Each structure stands twice: as C-alpha cells, then as structure tokens.
PDB file of N, CA, C, O and CB in Angstrom:
ATOM      1  N   UNK A   1       4.234  -6.135  -5.409  1.00  0.00           N
ATOM      2  CA  UNK A   1       5.270  -5.152  -5.215  1.00  0.00           C
ATOM      3  C   UNK A   1       5.029  -4.014  -6.213  1.00  0.00           C
ATOM      4  O   UNK A   1       4.505  -4.230  -7.306  1.00  0.00           O
ATOM      5  CB  UNK A   1       6.689  -5.784  -5.391  1.00  0.00           C
ATOM      6  N   UNK A   2       5.417  -2.818  -5.824  1.00  0.00           N
ATOM      7  CA  UNK A   2       5.183  -1.645  -6.653  1.00  0.00           C
ATOM      8  C   UNK A   2       6.387  -0.717  -6.612  1.00  0.00           C
ATOM      9  O   UNK A   2       7.058  -0.600  -5.587  1.00  0.00           O
ATOM     10  CB  UNK A   2       3.922  -0.904  -6.197  1.00  0.00           C
ATOM     11  N   UNK A   3       6.654  -0.066  -7.720  1.00  0.00           N
ATOM     12  CA  UNK A   3       7.717   0.938  -7.771  1.00  0.00           C
ATOM     13  C   UNK A   3       7.279   2.240  -7.104  1.00  0.00           C
ATOM     14  O   UNK A   3       8.114   2.995  -6.605  1.00  0.00           O
ATOM     15  CB  UNK A   3       8.131   1.204  -9.223  1.00  0.00           C
ATOM     16  N   UNK A   4       5.975   2.504  -7.095  1.00  0.00           N
ATOM     17  CA  UNK A   4       5.438   3.768  -6.580  1.00  0.00           C
ATOM     18  C   UNK A   4       4.270   3.463  -5.638  1.00  0.00           C
ATOM     19  O   UNK A   4       3.130   3.315  -6.078  1.00  0.00           O
ATOM     20  CB  UNK A   4       4.979   4.705  -7.754  1.00  0.00           C
ATOM     21  N   UNK A   5       4.563   3.371  -4.345  1.00  0.00           N
ATOM     22  CA  UNK A   5       3.541   3.003  -3.350  1.00  0.00           C
ATOM     23  C   UNK A   5       2.391   4.011  -3.321  1.00  0.00           C
ATOM     24  O   UNK A   5       1.235   3.590  -3.326  1.00  0.00           O
ATOM     25  CB  UNK A   5       4.173   2.900  -1.953  1.00  0.00           C
ATOM     26  N   UNK A   6       2.651   5.323  -3.292  1.00  0.00           N
ATOM     27  CA  UNK A   6       1.519   6.262  -3.272  1.00  0.00           C
ATOM     28  C   UNK A   6       0.615   6.134  -4.503  1.00  0.00           C
ATOM     29  O   UNK A   6      -0.608   6.165  -4.370  1.00  0.00           O
ATOM     30  CB  UNK A   6       2.038   7.688  -3.175  1.00  0.00           C
ATOM     31  N   UNK A   7       1.197   5.990  -5.697  1.00  0.00           N
ATOM     32  CA  UNK A   7       0.385   5.874  -6.910  1.00  0.00           C
ATOM     33  C   UNK A   7      -0.412   4.568  -6.913  1.00  0.00           C
ATOM     34  O   UNK A   7      -1.580   4.556  -7.301  1.00  0.00           O
ATOM     35  CB  UNK A   7       1.277   5.952  -8.161  1.00  0.00           C
ATOM     36  N   UNK A   8       0.208   3.483  -6.488  1.00  0.00           N
ATOM     37  CA  UNK A   8      -0.499   2.197  -6.426  1.00  0.00           C
ATOM     38  C   UNK A   8      -1.615   2.245  -5.394  1.00  0.00           C
ATOM     39  O   UNK A   8      -2.679   1.663  -5.601  1.00  0.00           O
ATOM     40  CB  UNK A   8       0.479   1.055  -6.093  1.00  0.00           C
ATOM     41  N   UNK A   9      -1.379   2.933  -4.289  1.00  0.00           N
ATOM     42  CA  UNK A   9      -2.418   3.075  -3.261  1.00  0.00           C
ATOM     43  C   UNK A   9      -3.580   3.907  -3.784  1.00  0.00           C
ATOM     44  O   UNK A   9      -4.740   3.594  -3.518  1.00  0.00           O
ATOM     45  CB  UNK A   9      -1.837   3.718  -1.987  1.00  0.00           C
ATOM     46  N   UNK A  10      -3.273   4.967  -4.527  1.00  0.00           N
ATOM     47  CA  UNK A  10      -4.331   5.791  -5.143  1.00  0.00           C
ATOM     48  C   UNK A  10      -5.166   4.949  -6.098  1.00  0.00           C
ATOM     49  O   UNK A  10      -6.394   5.040  -6.099  1.00  0.00           O
ATOM     50  CB  UNK A  10      -3.720   7.002  -5.898  1.00  0.00           C
ATOM     51  N   UNK A  11      -4.499   4.125  -6.912  1.00  0.00           N
ATOM     52  CA  UNK A  11      -5.212   3.266  -7.869  1.00  0.00           C
ATOM     53  C   UNK A  11      -6.102   2.265  -7.142  1.00  0.00           C
ATOM     54  O   UNK A  11      -7.226   2.004  -7.571  1.00  0.00           O
ATOM     55  CB  UNK A  11      -4.213   2.520  -8.776  1.00  0.00           C
ATOM     56  N   UNK A  12      -5.605   1.708  -6.049  1.00  0.00           N
ATOM     57  CA  UNK A  12      -6.397   0.757  -5.270  1.00  0.00           C
ATOM     58  C   UNK A  12      -7.618   1.442  -4.666  1.00  0.00           C
ATOM     59  O   UNK A  12      -8.710   0.873  -4.650  1.00  0.00           O
ATOM     60  CB  UNK A  12      -5.540   0.122  -4.159  1.00  0.00           C
ATOM     61  N   UNK A  13      -7.433   2.664  -4.169  1.00  0.00           N
ATOM     62  CA  UNK A  13      -8.567   3.416  -3.617  1.00  0.00           C
ATOM     63  C   UNK A  13      -9.631   3.677  -4.680  1.00  0.00           C
ATOM     64  O   UNK A  13     -10.828   3.631  -4.396  1.00  0.00           O
ATOM     65  CB  UNK A  13      -8.085   4.747  -3.022  1.00  0.00           C
ATOM     66  N   UNK A  14      -9.187   3.951  -5.897  1.00  0.00           N
ATOM     67  CA  UNK A  14     -10.136   4.197  -6.984  1.00  0.00           C
ATOM     68  C   UNK A  14     -10.987   2.957  -7.273  1.00  0.00           C
ATOM     69  O   UNK A  14     -12.089   3.061  -7.813  1.00  0.00           O
ATOM     70  CB  UNK A  14      -9.387   4.626  -8.253  1.00  0.00           C
ATOM     71  N   UNK A  15     -10.464   1.789  -6.906  1.00  0.00           N
ATOM     72  CA  UNK A  15     -11.183   0.529  -7.108  1.00  0.00           C
ATOM     73  C   UNK A  15     -11.956   0.082  -5.872  1.00  0.00           C
ATOM     74  O   UNK A  15     -12.559  -0.991  -5.876  1.00  0.00           O
ATOM     75  CB  UNK A  15     -10.214  -0.553  -7.511  1.00  0.00           C
ATOM     76  N   UNK A  16     -11.944   0.908  -4.793  1.00  0.00           N
ATOM     77  CA  UNK A  16     -12.747   0.610  -3.621  1.00  0.00           C
ATOM     78  C   UNK A  16     -11.983   0.274  -2.355  1.00  0.00           C
ATOM     79  O   UNK A  16     -12.602   0.036  -1.318  1.00  0.00           O
ATOM     80  CB  UNK A  16     -13.626  -0.491  -3.929  1.00  0.00           C
ATOM     81  N   UNK A  17     -10.655   0.247  -2.403  1.00  0.00           N
ATOM     82  CA  UNK A  17      -9.866  -0.011  -1.196  1.00  0.00           C
ATOM     83  C   UNK A  17      -9.879   1.206  -0.278  1.00  0.00           C
ATOM     84  O   UNK A  17     -10.176   2.322  -0.704  1.00  0.00           O
ATOM     85  CB  UNK A  17      -8.416  -0.385  -1.563  1.00  0.00           C
ATOM     86  N   UNK A  18      -9.551   0.968   0.985  1.00  0.00           N
ATOM     87  CA  UNK A  18      -9.469   2.034   1.981  1.00  0.00           C
ATOM     88  C   UNK A  18      -8.080   1.971   2.620  1.00  0.00           C
ATOM     89  O   UNK A  18      -7.627   0.901   3.026  1.00  0.00           O
ATOM     90  CB  UNK A  18     -10.607   1.899   3.068  1.00  0.00           C
ATOM     91  N   UNK A  19      -7.414   3.114   2.705  1.00  0.00           N
ATOM     92  CA  UNK A  19      -6.102   3.155   3.361  1.00  0.00           C
ATOM     93  C   UNK A  19      -6.266   2.985   4.864  1.00  0.00           C
ATOM     94  O   UNK A  19      -7.194   3.524   5.467  1.00  0.00           O
ATOM     95  CB  UNK A  19      -5.368   4.482   3.047  1.00  0.00           C
ATOM     96  N   UNK A  20      -5.356   2.232   5.453  1.00  0.00           N
ATOM     97  CA  UNK A  20      -5.326   2.044   6.903  1.00  0.00           C
ATOM     98  C   UNK A  20      -4.020   2.682   7.390  1.00  0.00           C
ATOM     99  O   UNK A  20      -2.945   2.107   7.223  1.00  0.00           O
ATOM    100  CB  UNK A  20      -5.423   0.498   7.309  1.00  0.00           C
ATOM    101  N   UNK A  21      -4.117   3.851   7.982  1.00  0.00           N
ATOM    102  CA  UNK A  21      -2.925   4.546   8.461  1.00  0.00           C
ATOM    103  C   UNK A  21      -2.146   5.204   7.338  1.00  0.00           C
ATOM    104  O   UNK A  21      -2.636   5.372   6.221  1.00  0.00           O
ATOM    105  CB  UNK A  21      -2.030   3.588   9.200  1.00  0.00           C
ATOM    106  N   UNK A  22      -0.911   5.571   7.674  1.00  0.00           N
ATOM    107  CA  UNK A  22      -0.030   6.273   6.744  1.00  0.00           C
ATOM    108  C   UNK A  22       0.937   5.302   6.096  1.00  0.00           C
ATOM    109  O   UNK A  22       1.027   4.141   6.498  1.00  0.00           O
ATOM    110  CB  UNK A  22       0.738   7.390   7.460  1.00  0.00           C
ATOM    111  N   UNK A  23       1.663   5.779   5.089  1.00  0.00           N
ATOM    112  CA  UNK A  23       2.715   4.985   4.463  1.00  0.00           C
ATOM    113  C   UNK A  23       3.836   4.791   5.479  1.00  0.00           C
ATOM    114  O   UNK A  23       4.247   5.739   6.148  1.00  0.00           O
ATOM    115  CB  UNK A  23       3.248   5.671   3.159  1.00  0.00           C
ATOM    116  N   UNK A  24       4.324   3.562   5.591  1.00  0.00           N
ATOM    117  CA  UNK A  24       5.414   3.231   6.502  1.00  0.00           C
ATOM    118  C   UNK A  24       6.706   3.077   5.704  1.00  0.00           C
ATOM    119  O   UNK A  24       6.721   2.457   4.641  1.00  0.00           O
ATOM    120  CB  UNK A  24       5.100   1.933   7.299  1.00  0.00           C
ATOM    121  N   UNK A  25       7.781   3.645   6.225  1.00  0.00           N
ATOM    122  CA  UNK A  25       9.098   3.521   5.595  1.00  0.00           C
ATOM    123  C   UNK A  25      10.070   3.056   6.671  1.00  0.00           C
ATOM    124  O   UNK A  25      10.208   3.698   7.713  1.00  0.00           O
ATOM    125  CB  UNK A  25       9.569   4.883   4.942  1.00  0.00           C
ATOM    126  N   UNK A  26      10.748   1.928   6.411  1.00  0.00           N
ATOM    127  CA  UNK A  26      11.764   1.449   7.348  1.00  0.00           C
ATOM    128  C   UNK A  26      12.882   0.758   6.580  1.00  0.00           C
ATOM    129  O   UNK A  26      12.957   0.881   5.357  1.00  0.00           O
ATOM    130  CB  UNK A  26      11.144   0.485   8.393  1.00  0.00           C
ATOM    131  N   UNK A  27      13.737   0.046   7.269  1.00  0.00           N
ATOM    132  CA  UNK A  27      14.924  -0.543   6.639  1.00  0.00           C
ATOM    133  C   UNK A  27      14.609  -1.639   5.628  1.00  0.00           C
ATOM    134  O   UNK A  27      15.435  -1.922   4.760  1.00  0.00           O
ATOM    135  CB  UNK A  27      15.824  -1.100   7.694  1.00  0.00           C
ATOM    136  N   UNK A  28      13.443  -2.260   5.718  1.00  0.00           N
ATOM    137  CA  UNK A  28      13.094  -3.331   4.769  1.00  0.00           C
ATOM    138  C   UNK A  28      12.318  -2.815   3.571  1.00  0.00           C
ATOM    139  O   UNK A  28      12.161  -3.537   2.587  1.00  0.00           O
ATOM    140  CB  UNK A  28      12.283  -4.403   5.468  1.00  0.00           C
ATOM    141  N   UNK A  29      11.831  -1.586   3.629  1.00  0.00           N
ATOM    142  CA  UNK A  29      11.121  -1.024   2.492  1.00  0.00           C
ATOM    143  C   UNK A  29      10.026  -0.048   2.875  1.00  0.00           C
ATOM    144  O   UNK A  29       9.968   0.457   3.996  1.00  0.00           O
ATOM    145  CB  UNK A  29      10.538  -2.116   1.685  1.00  0.00           C
ATOM    146  N   UNK A  30       9.164   0.200   1.909  1.00  0.00           N
ATOM    147  CA  UNK A  30       8.055   1.131   2.056  1.00  0.00           C
ATOM    148  C   UNK A  30       6.766   0.350   1.848  1.00  0.00           C
ATOM    149  O   UNK A  30       6.676  -0.464   0.929  1.00  0.00           O
ATOM    150  CB  UNK A  30       8.168   2.326   1.046  1.00  0.00           C
ATOM    151  N   UNK A  31       5.773   0.587   2.689  1.00  0.00           N
ATOM    152  CA  UNK A  31       4.503  -0.110   2.488  1.00  0.00           C
ATOM    153  C   UNK A  31       3.320   0.696   2.994  1.00  0.00           C
ATOM    154  O   UNK A  31       3.443   1.541   3.881  1.00  0.00           O
ATOM    155  CB  UNK A  31       4.533  -1.454   3.178  1.00  0.00           C
ATOM    156  N   UNK A  32       2.171   0.406   2.401  1.00  0.00           N
ATOM    157  CA  UNK A  32       0.896   1.012   2.776  1.00  0.00           C
ATOM    158  C   UNK A  32      -0.096  -0.112   3.012  1.00  0.00           C
ATOM    159  O   UNK A  32      -0.302  -0.958   2.142  1.00  0.00           O
ATOM    160  CB  UNK A  32       0.378   2.006   1.677  1.00  0.00           C
ATOM    161  N   UNK A  33      -0.709  -0.124   4.187  1.00  0.00           N
ATOM    162  CA  UNK A  33      -1.744  -1.105   4.494  1.00  0.00           C
ATOM    163  C   UNK A  33      -3.066  -0.575   3.949  1.00  0.00           C
ATOM    164  O   UNK A  33      -3.410   0.591   4.140  1.00  0.00           O
ATOM    165  CB  UNK A  33      -1.835  -1.384   6.038  1.00  0.00           C
ATOM    166  N   UNK A  34      -3.798  -1.452   3.268  1.00  0.00           N
ATOM    167  CA  UNK A  34      -5.116  -1.108   2.740  1.00  0.00           C
ATOM    168  C   UNK A  34      -6.115  -2.183   3.138  1.00  0.00           C
ATOM    169  O   UNK A  34      -5.741  -3.260   3.603  1.00  0.00           O
ATOM    170  CB  UNK A  34      -5.073  -0.943   1.199  1.00  0.00           C
ATOM    171  N   UNK A  35      -7.374  -1.876   2.950  1.00  0.00           N
ATOM    172  CA  UNK A  35      -8.439  -2.830   3.229  1.00  0.00           C
ATOM    173  C   UNK A  35      -9.346  -2.880   2.000  1.00  0.00           C
ATOM    174  O   UNK A  35      -9.773  -1.846   1.488  1.00  0.00           O
ATOM    175  CB  UNK A  35      -9.244  -2.434   4.525  1.00  0.00           C
ATOM    176  N   UNK A  36      -9.636  -4.107   1.532  1.00  0.00           N
ATOM    177  CA  UNK A  36     -10.524  -4.234   0.382  1.00  0.00           C
ATOM    178  C   UNK A  36     -11.979  -4.064   0.820  1.00  0.00           C
ATOM    179  O   UNK A  36     -12.252  -4.015   2.019  1.00  0.00           O
ATOM    180  CB  UNK A  36     -10.323  -5.600  -0.311  1.00  0.00           C
ATOM    181  N   UNK A  37     -12.920  -3.972  -0.129  1.00  0.00           N
ATOM    182  CA  UNK A  37     -14.326  -3.755   0.232  1.00  0.00           C
ATOM    183  C   UNK A  37     -14.921  -4.841   1.139  1.00  0.00           C
ATOM    184  O   UNK A  37     -15.924  -4.592   1.808  1.00  0.00           O
ATOM    185  CB  UNK A  37     -15.145  -3.663  -1.018  1.00  0.00           C
ATOM    186  N   UNK A  38     -14.327  -6.031   1.172  1.00  0.00           N
ATOM    187  CA  UNK A  38     -14.814  -7.101   2.039  1.00  0.00           C
ATOM    188  C   UNK A  38     -14.175  -7.075   3.430  1.00  0.00           C
ATOM    189  O   UNK A  38     -14.518  -7.892   4.285  1.00  0.00           O
ATOM    190  CB  UNK A  38     -14.556  -8.439   1.388  1.00  0.00           C
ATOM    191  N   UNK A  39     -13.243  -6.136   3.659  1.00  0.00           N
ATOM    192  CA  UNK A  39     -12.623  -6.004   4.970  1.00  0.00           C
ATOM    193  C   UNK A  39     -11.285  -6.706   5.126  1.00  0.00           C
ATOM    194  O   UNK A  39     -10.722  -6.715   6.220  1.00  0.00           O
ATOM    195  CB  UNK A  39     -13.542  -6.514   5.987  1.00  0.00           C
ATOM    196  N   UNK A  40     -10.760  -7.299   4.045  1.00  0.00           N
ATOM    197  CA  UNK A  40      -9.458  -7.978   4.105  1.00  0.00           C
ATOM    198  C   UNK A  40      -8.330  -6.959   3.991  1.00  0.00           C
ATOM    199  O   UNK A  40      -8.342  -6.112   3.098  1.00  0.00           O
ATOM    200  CB  UNK A  40      -9.338  -9.040   2.981  1.00  0.00           C
ATOM    201  N   UNK A  41      -7.356  -7.039   4.896  1.00  0.00           N
ATOM    202  CA  UNK A  41      -6.206  -6.129   4.853  1.00  0.00           C
ATOM    203  C   UNK A  41      -5.116  -6.714   3.967  1.00  0.00           C
ATOM    204  O   UNK A  41      -4.912  -7.928   3.927  1.00  0.00           O
ATOM    205  CB  UNK A  41      -5.658  -5.863   6.278  1.00  0.00           C
ATOM    206  N   UNK A  42      -4.420  -5.834   3.259  1.00  0.00           N
ATOM    207  CA  UNK A  42      -3.300  -6.216   2.416  1.00  0.00           C
ATOM    208  C   UNK A  42      -2.393  -4.998   2.260  1.00  0.00           C
ATOM    209  O   UNK A  42      -2.771  -3.897   2.660  1.00  0.00           O
ATOM    210  CB  UNK A  42      -3.787  -6.749   1.024  1.00  0.00           C
ATOM    211  N   UNK A  43      -1.214  -5.176   1.689  1.00  0.00           N
ATOM    212  CA  UNK A  43      -0.239  -4.099   1.599  1.00  0.00           C
ATOM    213  C   UNK A  43       0.268  -3.907   0.171  1.00  0.00           C
ATOM    214  O   UNK A  43       0.435  -4.860  -0.589  1.00  0.00           O
ATOM    215  CB  UNK A  43       0.927  -4.374   2.528  1.00  0.00           C
ATOM    216  N   UNK A  44       0.504  -2.652  -0.161  1.00  0.00           N
ATOM    217  CA  UNK A  44       1.288  -2.296  -1.341  1.00  0.00           C
ATOM    218  C   UNK A  44       2.711  -2.130  -0.814  1.00  0.00           C
ATOM    219  O   UNK A  44       2.930  -1.416   0.165  1.00  0.00           O
ATOM    220  CB  UNK A  44       0.740  -0.965  -2.079  1.00  0.00           C
ATOM    221  N   UNK A  45       3.685  -2.787  -1.460  1.00  0.00           N
ATOM    222  CA  UNK A  45       5.041  -2.835  -0.928  1.00  0.00           C
ATOM    223  C   UNK A  45       6.070  -2.456  -1.983  1.00  0.00           C
ATOM    224  O   UNK A  45       5.933  -2.796  -3.158  1.00  0.00           O
ATOM    225  CB  UNK A  45       5.343  -4.219  -0.384  1.00  0.00           C
ATOM    226  N   UNK A  46       7.104  -1.743  -1.541  1.00  0.00           N
ATOM    227  CA  UNK A  46       8.302  -1.509  -2.340  1.00  0.00           C
ATOM    228  C   UNK A  46       9.461  -1.887  -1.443  1.00  0.00           C
ATOM    229  O   UNK A  46       9.714  -1.217  -0.442  1.00  0.00           O
ATOM    230  CB  UNK A  46       8.408  -0.006  -2.857  1.00  0.00           C
ATOM    231  N   UNK A  47      10.171  -2.952  -1.785  1.00  0.00           N
ATOM    232  CA  UNK A  47      11.288  -3.421  -0.974  1.00  0.00           C
ATOM    233  C   UNK A  47      12.429  -2.419  -1.005  1.00  0.00           C
ATOM    234  O   UNK A  47      12.638  -1.743  -2.013  1.00  0.00           O
ATOM    235  CB  UNK A  47      11.771  -4.788  -1.459  1.00  0.00           C
ATOM    236  N   UNK A  48      13.161  -2.320   0.081  1.00  0.00           N
ATOM    237  CA  UNK A  48      14.328  -1.430   0.140  1.00  0.00           C
ATOM    238  C   UNK A  48      15.314  -1.852  -0.937  1.00  0.00           C
ATOM    239  O   UNK A  48      15.551  -3.043  -1.139  1.00  0.00           O
ATOM    240  CB  UNK A  48      15.003  -1.462   1.555  1.00  0.00           C
ATOM    241  N   UNK A  49      15.880  -0.885  -1.619  1.00  0.00           N
ATOM    242  CA  UNK A  49      16.850  -1.172  -2.649  1.00  0.00           C
ATOM    243  C   UNK A  49      16.240  -1.582  -3.970  1.00  0.00           C
ATOM    244  O   UNK A  49      16.965  -1.867  -4.924  1.00  0.00           O
ATOM    245  CB  UNK A  49      17.755  -2.226  -2.185  1.00  0.00           C
ATOM    246  N   UNK A  50      14.915  -1.618  -4.045  1.00  0.00           N
ATOM    247  CA  UNK A  50      14.259  -2.025  -5.302  1.00  0.00           C
ATOM    248  C   UNK A  50      14.087  -0.852  -6.219  1.00  0.00           C
ATOM    249  O   UNK A  50      13.556  -1.001  -7.319  1.00  0.00           O
ATOM    250  CB  UNK A  50      12.902  -2.667  -5.031  1.00  0.00           C
TER     251      UNK A  50
END
C-alpha cells in the first residue's frame, strides 16, 4: 500500500517495472497496475479513506 500511487509507480519504473494502463480511481481506492522485468503483474494501491 502507498500514500502516493504516482510517486510509488515512478519509483518502481526506475527499478525496471513497466506501467500497464493508467491509474485507476474508484470507490475502493486508487491503484496502478505494473509489470516487473519477469512479466509478473502487480499493483501499487492506496485504499479509499487511507
């Protein structure tokens, strides 16, 4: 979980991750899907109300 999804996504990219699509914002929170250098997808998340 992260307080700042864009900043955490930037940091992940600096380490070799690739963003998949745009940042999503909905009623459960904010998240960005990324892919690591091996092709595994994962998300940076900020829960709603956090």
